[in-house]
TORKOL-4160 file (C-alpha; in steps of 0.2 Angstrom, whole numbers, padded with zeros to 4 digits, m for minus):
335
<pt num="1" X="0065" Y="0076" Z="0012"/>
<pt num="2" X="0065" Y="0088" Z="m0003"/>
<pt num="3" X="0065" Y="0082" Z="m0021"/>
<pt num="4" X="0076" Y="0091" Z="m0034"/>
<pt num="5" X="0068" Y="0095" Z="m0051"/>
<pt num="6" X="0076" Y="0080" Z="m0060"/>
<pt num="7" X="0072" Y="0068" Z="m0047"/>
<pt num="8" X="0054" Y="0074" Z="m0046"/>
<pt num="9" X="0052" Y="0073" Z="m0065"/>
<pt num="10" X="0060" Y="0055" Z="m0065"/>
<pt num="11" X="0048" Y="0049" Z="m0051"/>
<pt num="12" X="0033" Y="0056" Z="m0060"/>
<pt num="13" X="0038" Y="0048" Z="m0077"/>
<pt num="14" X="0038" Y="0030" Z="m0069"/>
<pt num="15" X="0022" Y="0032" Z="m0059"/>
<pt num="16" X="0003" Y="0031" Z="m0063"/>
<pt num="17" X="m0010" Y="0044" Z="m0062"/>
<pt num="18" X="m0012" Y="0040" Z="m0043"/>
<pt num="19" X="0007" Y="0043" Z="m0040"/>
<pt num="20" X="0009" Y="0024" Z="m0037"/>
<pt num="21" X="0024" Y="0015" Z="m0046"/>
<pt num="22" X="0015" Y="0001" Z="m0056"/>
<pt num="23" X="0031" Y="m0004" Z="m0066"/>
<pt num="24" X="0036" Y="m0020" Z="m0076"/>
<pt num="25" X="0053" Y="m0027" Z="m0074"/>
<pt num="26" X="0062" Y="m0035" Z="m0089"/>
<pt num="27" X="0081" Y="m0033" Z="m0084"/>
<pt num="28" X="0085" Y="m0051" Z="m0081"/>
<pt num="29" X="0100" Y="m0057" Z="m0091"/>
<pt num="30" X="0110" Y="m0072" Z="m0086"/>
<pt num="31" X="0095" Y="m0081" Z="m0077"/>
<pt num="32" X="0084" Y="m0077" Z="m0093"/>
<pt num="33" X="0097" Y="m0084" Z="m0105"/>
<pt num="34" X="0099" Y="m0100" Z="m0095"/>
<pt num="35" X="0080" Y="m0102" Z="m0094"/>
<pt num="36" X="0077" Y="m0100" Z="m0112"/>
<pt num="37" X="0092" Y="m0111" Z="m0116"/>
<pt num="38" X="0085" Y="m0125" Z="m0105"/>
<pt num="39" X="0067" Y="m0124" Z="m0112"/>
<pt num="40" X="0074" Y="m0124" Z="m0130"/>
<pt num="41" X="0088" Y="m0137" Z="m0127"/>
<pt num="42" X="0101" Y="m0126" Z="m0135"/>
<pt num="43" X="0110" Y="m0110" Z="m0130"/>
<pt num="44" X="0100" Y="m0094" Z="m0131"/>
<pt num="45" X="0108" Y="m0080" Z="m0140"/>
<pt num="46" X="0109" Y="m0061" Z="m0137"/>
<pt num="47" X="0096" Y="m0059" Z="m0151"/>
<pt num="48" X="0084" Y="m0070" Z="m0142"/>
<pt num="49" X="0086" Y="m0059" Z="m0126"/>
<pt num="50" X="0083" Y="m0044" Z="m0136"/>
<pt num="51" X="0067" Y="m0051" Z="m0145"/>
<pt num="52" X="0060" Y="m0058" Z="m0129"/>
<pt num="53" X="0062" Y="m0041" Z="m0120"/>
<pt num="54" X="0055" Y="m0031" Z="m0135"/>
<pt num="55" X="0039" Y="m0042" Z="m0135"/>
<pt num="56" X="0037" Y="m0041" Z="m0116"/>
<pt num="57" X="0039" Y="m0022" Z="m0117"/>
<pt num="58" X="0028" Y="m0019" Z="m0132"/>
<pt num="59" X="0013" Y="m0029" Z="m0124"/>
<pt num="60" X="0014" Y="m0026" Z="m0106"/>
<pt num="61" X="0019" Y="m0008" Z="m0106"/>
<pt num="62" X="0001" Y="m0004" Z="m0111"/>
<pt num="63" X="m0004" Y="m0009" Z="m0094"/>
<pt num="64" X="0011" Y="m0003" Z="m0084"/>
<pt num="65" X="0017" Y="0014" Z="m0078"/>
<pt num="66" X="0035" Y="0010" Z="m0083"/>
<pt num="67" X="0047" Y="m0003" Z="m0088"/>
<pt num="68" X="0064" Y="m0008" Z="m0081"/>
<pt num="69" X="0077" Y="m0014" Z="m0094"/>
<pt num="70" X="0095" Y="m0017" Z="m0095"/>
<pt num="71" X="0107" Y="m0007" Z="m0107"/>
<pt num="72" X="0115" Y="m0024" Z="m0113"/>
<pt num="73" X="0100" Y="m0032" Z="m0122"/>
<pt num="74" X="0086" Y="m0020" Z="m0118"/>
<pt num="75" X="0089" Y="m0005" Z="m0128"/>
<pt num="76" X="0079" Y="m0011" Z="m0143"/>
<pt num="77" X="0064" Y="m0013" Z="m0132"/>
<pt num="78" X="0065" Y="0005" Z="m0126"/>
<pt num="79" X="0058" Y="0010" Z="m0142"/>
<pt num="80" X="0042" Y="0000" Z="m0139"/>
<pt num="81" X="0036" Y="0006" Z="m0122"/>
<pt num="82" X="0021" Y="0017" Z="m0128"/>
<pt num="83" X="0028" Y="0033" Z="m0120"/>
<pt num="84" X="0029" Y="0025" Z="m0102"/>
<pt num="85" X="0043" Y="0028" Z="m0090"/>
<pt num="86" X="0060" Y="0020" Z="m0092"/>
<pt num="87" X="0072" Y="0013" Z="m0078"/>
<pt num="88" X="0088" Y="0006" Z="m0083"/>
<pt num="89" X="0099" Y="m0006" Z="m0073"/>
<pt num="90" X="0117" Y="m0001" Z="m0070"/>
<pt num="91" X="0124" Y="m0017" Z="m0062"/>
<pt num="92" X="0131" Y="m0032" Z="m0070"/>
<pt num="93" X="0120" Y="m0048" Z="m0070"/>
<pt num="94" X="0123" Y="m0060" Z="m0056"/>
<pt num="95" X="0138" Y="m0061" Z="m0045"/>
<pt num="96" X="0155" Y="m0070" Z="m0045"/>
<pt num="97" X="0152" Y="m0086" Z="m0035"/>
<pt num="98" X="0170" Y="m0089" Z="m0033"/>
<pt num="99" X="0172" Y="m0073" Z="m0022"/>
<pt num="100" X="0163" Y="m0074" Z="m0005"/>
<pt num="101" X="0150" Y="m0061" Z="m0001"/>
<pt num="102" X="0141" Y="m0059" Z="m0017"/>
<pt num="103" X="0150" Y="m0043" Z="m0022"/>
<pt num="104" X="0142" Y="m0032" Z="m0035"/>
<pt num="105" X="0150" Y="m0024" Z="m0050"/>
<pt num="106" X="0145" Y="m0010" Z="m0063"/>
<pt num="107" X="0143" Y="m0012" Z="m0081"/>
<pt num="108" X="0159" Y="m0008" Z="m0090"/>
<pt num="109" X="0155" Y="0004" Z="m0103"/>
<pt num="110" X="0140" Y="0013" Z="m0094"/>
<pt num="111" X="0139" Y="0027" Z="m0082"/>
<pt num="112" X="0124" Y="0037" Z="m0075"/>
<pt num="113" X="0127" Y="0050" Z="m0088"/>
<pt num="114" X="0127" Y="0037" Z="m0102"/>
<pt num="115" X="0111" Y="0029" Z="m0095"/>
<pt num="116" X="0102" Y="0046" Z="m0094"/>
<pt num="117" X="0108" Y="0050" Z="m0112"/>
<pt num="118" X="0100" Y="0033" Z="m0117"/>
<pt num="119" X="0083" Y="0039" Z="m0111"/>
<pt num="120" X="0083" Y="0033" Z="m0093"/>
<pt num="121" X="0071" Y="0042" Z="m0081"/>
<pt num="122" X="0078" Y="0033" Z="m0066"/>
<pt num="123" X="0093" Y="0022" Z="m0062"/>
<pt num="124" X="0091" Y="0005" Z="m0054"/>
<pt num="125" X="0105" Y="m0005" Z="m0044"/>
<pt num="126" X="0103" Y="m0023" Z="m0038"/>
<pt num="127" X="0113" Y="m0027" Z="m0022"/>
<pt num="128" X="0114" Y="m0044" Z="m0013"/>
<pt num="129" X="0113" Y="m0039" Z="0005"/>
<pt num="130" X="0111" Y="m0046" Z="0023"/>
<pt num="131" X="0115" Y="m0036" Z="0038"/>
<pt num="132" X="0122" Y="m0052" Z="0046"/>
<pt num="133" X="0137" Y="m0053" Z="0033"/>
<pt num="134" X="0155" Y="m0049" Z="0039"/>
<pt num="135" X="0157" Y="m0030" Z="0041"/>
<pt num="136" X="0172" Y="m0031" Z="0029"/>
<pt num="137" X="0160" Y="m0036" Z="0015"/>
<pt num="138" X="0146" Y="m0024" Z="0020"/>
<pt num="139" X="0158" Y="m0010" Z="0021"/>
<pt num="140" X="0163" Y="m0013" Z="0003"/>
<pt num="141" X="0144" Y="m0013" Z="m0002"/>
<pt num="142" X="0140" Y="0002" Z="0007"/>
<pt num="143" X="0154" Y="0012" Z="0000"/>
<pt num="144" X="0149" Y="0006" Z="m0017"/>
<pt num="145" X="0131" Y="0012" Z="m0015"/>
<pt num="146" X="0137" Y="0029" Z="m0008"/>
<pt num="147" X="0147" Y="0032" Z="m0024"/>
<pt num="148" X="0132" Y="0027" Z="m0035"/>
<pt num="149" X="0120" Y="0038" Z="m0025"/>
<pt num="150" X="0132" Y="0053" Z="m0027"/>
<pt num="151" X="0133" Y="0050" Z="m0046"/>
<pt num="152" X="0114" Y="0050" Z="m0047"/>
<pt num="153" X="0114" Y="0066" Z="m0036"/>
<pt num="154" X="0126" Y="0074" Z="m0048"/>
<pt num="155" X="0115" Y="0070" Z="m0063"/>
<pt num="156" X="0099" Y="0074" Z="m0054"/>
<pt num="157" X="0091" Y="0057" Z="m0058"/>
<pt num="158" X="0081" Y="0046" Z="m0046"/>
<pt num="159" X="0091" Y="0031" Z="m0038"/>
<pt num="160" X="0081" Y="0015" Z="m0036"/>
<pt num="161" X="0090" Y="0002" Z="m0025"/>
<pt num="162" X="0085" Y="m0016" Z="m0025"/>
<pt num="163" X="0092" Y="m0027" Z="m0012"/>
<pt num="164" X="0090" Y="m0046" Z="m0012"/>
<pt num="165" X="0094" Y="m0055" Z="0004"/>
<pt num="166" X="0104" Y="m0071" Z="0007"/>
<pt num="167" X="0110" Y="m0082" Z="0021"/>
<pt num="168" X="0127" Y="m0076" Z="0026"/>
<pt num="169" X="0131" Y="m0093" Z="0033"/>
<pt num="170" X="0127" Y="m0102" Z="0017"/>
<pt num="171" X="0111" Y="m0109" Z="0021"/>
<pt num="172" X="0097" Y="m0113" Z="0009"/>
<pt num="173" X="0086" Y="m0098" Z="0005"/>
<pt num="174" X="0071" Y="m0109" Z="0001"/>
<pt num="175" X="0072" Y="m0117" Z="0019"/>
<pt num="176" X="0061" Y="m0114" Z="0034"/>
<pt num="177" X="0076" Y="m0108" Z="0044"/>
<pt num="178" X="0079" Y="m0094" Z="0031"/>
<pt num="179" X="0061" Y="m0090" Z="0031"/>
<pt num="180" X="0063" Y="m0086" Z="0050"/>
<pt num="181" X="0078" Y="m0075" Z="0047"/>
<pt num="182" X="0070" Y="m0066" Z="0032"/>
<pt num="183" X="0060" Y="m0052" Z="0042"/>
<pt num="184" X="0076" Y="m0046" Z="0050"/>
<pt num="185" X="0086" Y="m0047" Z="0034"/>
<pt num="186" X="0074" Y="m0036" Z="0025"/>
<pt num="187" X="0071" Y="m0024" Z="0039"/>
<pt num="188" X="0090" Y="m0022" Z="0042"/>
<pt num="189" X="0093" Y="m0018" Z="0024"/>
<pt num="190" X="0079" Y="m0006" Z="0023"/>
<pt num="191" X="0085" Y="0003" Z="0039"/>
<pt num="192" X="0103" Y="0004" Z="0032"/>
<pt num="193" X="0100" Y="0010" Z="0015"/>
<pt num="194" X="0086" Y="0022" Z="0020"/>
<pt num="195" X="0100" Y="0033" Z="0028"/>
<pt num="196" X="0102" Y="0050" Z="0020"/>
<pt num="197" X="0121" Y="0046" Z="0016"/>
<pt num="198" X="0116" Y="0034" Z="0002"/>
<pt num="199" X="0105" Y="0047" Z="m0008"/>
<pt num="200" X="0093" Y="0032" Z="m0012"/>
<pt num="201" X="0076" Y="0039" Z="m0018"/>
<pt num="202" X="0066" Y="0023" Z="m0019"/>
<pt num="203" X="0069" Y="0006" Z="m0010"/>
<pt num="204" X="0065" Y="m0009" Z="m0021"/>
<pt num="205" X="0062" Y="m0022" Z="m0007"/>
<pt num="206" X="0058" Y="m0040" Z="m0005"/>
<pt num="207" X="0042" Y="m0043" Z="0006"/>
<pt num="208" X="0048" Y="m0048" Z="0023"/>
<pt num="209" X="0041" Y="m0065" Z="0024"/>
<pt num="210" X="0040" Y="m0081" Z="0013"/>
<pt num="211" X="0022" Y="m0084" Z="0008"/>
<pt num="212" X="0023" Y="m0103" Z="0008"/>
<pt num="213" X="0028" Y="m0103" Z="0026"/>
<pt num="214" X="0013" Y="m0091" Z="0032"/>
<pt num="215" X="0000" Y="m0102" Z="0040"/>
<pt num="216" X="m0018" Y="m0099" Z="0034"/>
<pt num="217" X="m0013" Y="m0092" Z="0016"/>
<pt num="218" X="m0017" Y="m0101" Z="0000"/>
<pt num="219" X="0002" Y="m0101" Z="m0004"/>
<pt num="220" X="0005" Y="m0111" Z="0013"/>
<pt num="221" X="0013" Y="m0128" Z="0010"/>
<pt num="222" X="0011" Y="m0135" Z="0027"/>
<pt num="223" X="0027" Y="m0130" Z="0037"/>
<pt num="224" X="0024" Y="m0113" Z="0046"/>
<pt num="225" X="0037" Y="m0100" Z="0050"/>
<pt num="226" X="0024" Y="m0087" Z="0055"/>
<pt num="227" X="0006" Y="m0086" Z="0059"/>
<pt num="228" X="m0005" Y="m0074" Z="0048"/>
<pt num="229" X="m0005" Y="m0061" Z="0062"/>
<pt num="230" X="0014" Y="m0062" Z="0064"/>
<pt num="231" X="0016" Y="m0060" Z="0045"/>
<pt num="232" X="0006" Y="m0045" Z="0045"/>
<pt num="233" X="0016" Y="m0038" Z="0059"/>
<pt num="234" X="0032" Y="m0041" Z="0049"/>
<pt num="235" X="0026" Y="m0030" Z="0035"/>
<pt num="236" X="0022" Y="m0016" Z="0048"/>
<pt num="237" X="0039" Y="m0018" Z="0056"/>
<pt num="238" X="0049" Y="m0017" Z="0040"/>
<pt num="239" X="0039" Y="m0001" Z="0035"/>
<pt num="240" X="0044" Y="0007" Z="0052"/>
<pt num="241" X="0062" Y="0006" Z="0048"/>
<pt num="242" X="0062" Y="0019" Z="0034"/>
<pt num="243" X="0054" Y="0035" Z="0029"/>
<pt num="244" X="0059" Y="0032" Z="0011"/>
<pt num="245" X="0047" Y="0027" Z="m0003"/>
<pt num="246" X="0048" Y="0008" Z="m0006"/>
<pt num="247" X="0040" Y="m0004" Z="m0018"/>
<pt num="248" X="0040" Y="m0023" Z="m0019"/>
<pt num="249" X="0048" Y="m0035" Z="m0031"/>
<pt num="250" X="0040" Y="m0051" Z="m0036"/>
<pt num="251" X="0056" Y="m0062" Z="m0033"/>
<pt num="252" X="0051" Y="m0075" Z="m0045"/>
<pt num="253" X="0035" Y="m0081" Z="m0037"/>
<pt num="254" X="0020" Y="m0086" Z="m0047"/>
<pt num="255" X="0006" Y="m0073" Z="m0051"/>
<pt num="256" X="m0006" Y="m0080" Z="m0039"/>
<pt num="257" X="0006" Y="m0080" Z="m0025"/>
<pt num="258" X="0012" Y="m0062" Z="m0029"/>
<pt num="259" X="m0006" Y="m0056" Z="m0029"/>
<pt num="260" X="m0009" Y="m0064" Z="m0012"/>
<pt num="261" X="0007" Y="m0056" Z="m0005"/>
<pt num="262" X="0001" Y="m0039" Z="m0011"/>
<pt num="263" X="m0016" Y="m0042" Z="m0003"/>
<pt num="264" X="m0007" Y="m0047" Z="0013"/>
<pt num="265" X="0003" Y="m0031" Z="0012"/>
<pt num="266" X="m0013" Y="m0021" Z="0010"/>
<pt num="267" X="m0021" Y="m0030" Z="0025"/>
<pt num="268" X="m0007" Y="m0025" Z="0036"/>
<pt num="269" X="m0010" Y="m0007" Z="0032"/>
<pt num="270" X="0008" Y="m0005" Z="0026"/>
<pt num="271" X="0010" Y="0011" Z="0015"/>
<pt num="272" X="0020" Y="0003" Z="0001"/>
<pt num="273" X="0021" Y="0014" Z="m0015"/>
<pt num="274" X="0020" Y="0001" Z="m0029"/>
<pt num="275" X="0029" Y="m0013" Z="m0037"/>
<pt num="276" X="0043" Y="m0017" Z="m0050"/>
<pt num="277" X="0036" Y="m0034" Z="m0055"/>
<pt num="278" X="0044" Y="m0045" Z="m0068"/>
<pt num="279" X="0043" Y="m0064" Z="m0067"/>
<pt num="280" X="0026" Y="m0065" Z="m0059"/>
<pt num="281" X="0019" Y="m0058" Z="m0075"/>
<pt num="282" X="0030" Y="m0066" Z="m0089"/>
<pt num="283" X="0039" Y="m0081" Z="m0082"/>
<pt num="284" X="0027" Y="m0094" Z="m0088"/>
<pt num="285" X="0029" Y="m0088" Z="m0106"/>
<pt num="286" X="0048" Y="m0092" Z="m0107"/>
<pt num="287" X="0044" Y="m0110" Z="m0113"/>
<pt num="288" X="0032" Y="m0104" Z="m0126"/>
<pt num="289" X="0045" Y="m0091" Z="m0133"/>
<pt num="290" X="0058" Y="m0105" Z="m0133"/>
<pt num="291" X="0048" Y="m0119" Z="m0141"/>
<pt num="292" X="0035" Y="m0110" Z="m0151"/>
<pt num="293" X="0043" Y="m0094" Z="m0156"/>
<pt num="294" X="0039" Y="m0075" Z="m0156"/>
<pt num="295" X="0021" Y="m0075" Z="m0163"/>
<pt num="296" X="0015" Y="m0088" Z="m0150"/>
<pt num="297" X="0023" Y="m0079" Z="m0136"/>
<pt num="298" X="0015" Y="m0062" Z="m0141"/>
<pt num="299" X="m0002" Y="m0071" Z="m0141"/>
<pt num="300" X="0002" Y="m0078" Z="m0124"/>
<pt num="301" X="0007" Y="m0060" Z="m0118"/>
<pt num="302" X="m0009" Y="m0053" Z="m0125"/>
<pt num="303" X="m0020" Y="m0065" Z="m0116"/>
<pt num="304" X="m0012" Y="m0073" Z="m0100"/>
<pt num="305" X="0003" Y="m0061" Z="m0098"/>
<pt num="306" X="m0010" Y="m0046" Z="m0099"/>
<pt num="307" X="m0021" Y="m0054" Z="m0087"/>
<pt num="308" X="m0007" Y="m0057" Z="m0075"/>
<pt num="309" X="m0002" Y="m0038" Z="m0075"/>
<pt num="310" X="m0020" Y="m0033" Z="m0073"/>
<pt num="311" X="m0021" Y="m0044" Z="m0058"/>
<pt num="312" X="m0006" Y="m0035" Z="m0051"/>
<pt num="313" X="m0014" Y="m0018" Z="m0055"/>
<pt num="314" X="m0029" Y="m0023" Z="m0046"/>
<pt num="315" X="m0019" Y="m0028" Z="m0030"/>
<pt num="316" X="m0010" Y="m0011" Z="m0031"/>
<pt num="317" X="m0026" Y="m0002" Z="m0026"/>
<pt num="318" X="m0019" Y="m0006" Z="m0008"/>
<pt num="319" X="m0003" Y="0005" Z="m0013"/>
<pt num="320" X="m0001" Y="0023" Z="m0007"/>
<pt num="321" X="0006" Y="0037" Z="m0018"/>
<pt num="322" X="0025" Y="0040" Z="m0014"/>
<pt num="323" X="0021" Y="0059" Z="m0013"/>
<pt num="324" X="0014" Y="0055" Z="0005"/>
<pt num="325" X="0032" Y="0051" Z="0010"/>
<pt num="326" X="0037" Y="0069" Z="0005"/>
<pt num="327" X="0022" Y="0077" Z="0015"/>
<pt num="328" X="0011" Y="0080" Z="0000"/>
<pt num="329" X="m0006" Y="0072" Z="m0004"/>
<pt num="330" X="m0002" Y="0071" Z="m0023"/>
<pt num="331" X="0012" Y="0073" Z="m0035"/>
<pt num="332" X="0004" Y="0089" Z="m0041"/>
<pt num="333" X="0007" Y="0097" Z="m0024"/>
<pt num="334" X="0026" Y="0094" Z="m0026"/>
<pt num="335" X="0027" Y="0104" Z="m0042"/>
């Protein structure tokens, strides 16, 4: 794989000095609005979302290599990122639950050109995906990703593809049964979208296990889907499906669980290339913002939130520079 000048510059912009992506994620929209409204007892406004995102960016970017934001409510926050890299989301939040298959959609008045003009160093897309979905549904999703990959190629900007698995048969994604399916769902998605035809530069992936079902971990809740040794092997198996750089998402778990997850990834010897970590750093501050206001939330971010992201950074010692995936020992070797 060779990197074009724009893609190389974009990847460098969102990485730390080691060439690891230690990025914060703050592109939640619908779910964040619901959570804020629930805690406050009244609907959260667009201004609430803008203020929340700006505070998170201003405080946590001091300790991150980059921030992921959305162009709908996150543009004011882009001015408070302390010179760190910027990823912008290109997809609409959520999916239409009335249509089978969790089909994706792009933001109406945005394009890769416009996101780049708004300051994006990289473009990010979220896709709900399972290899076990009907081929008619997955054909739609694969063609959609091909289009976006070509658009990013045309504008010479890195393409980060995030996929979130689900049960194609409608089962509970928090169940033991789903935990047993998850390794093959994650590995199957990594294998598919690592193909050259999609022009994806970095895969943003779920870990291939569910921590609360891993026997012998602190997160374990008593029902086992895998032994610790099996969990470690699932990390290795997922890595073996692609030659692309990949980073982990926190998927809404708590900070201690995400830290233990990254420690497990490190123990497995997996050469992952960083994180795009959102809720594991700032989720517990939602109630504070909703009930006590901005200054209390800032204080929480400067103490607990900062401690959370520092914990993630320490766990990232186990991560490898993405330059290794391009046959170089460091970013400097790539030009």
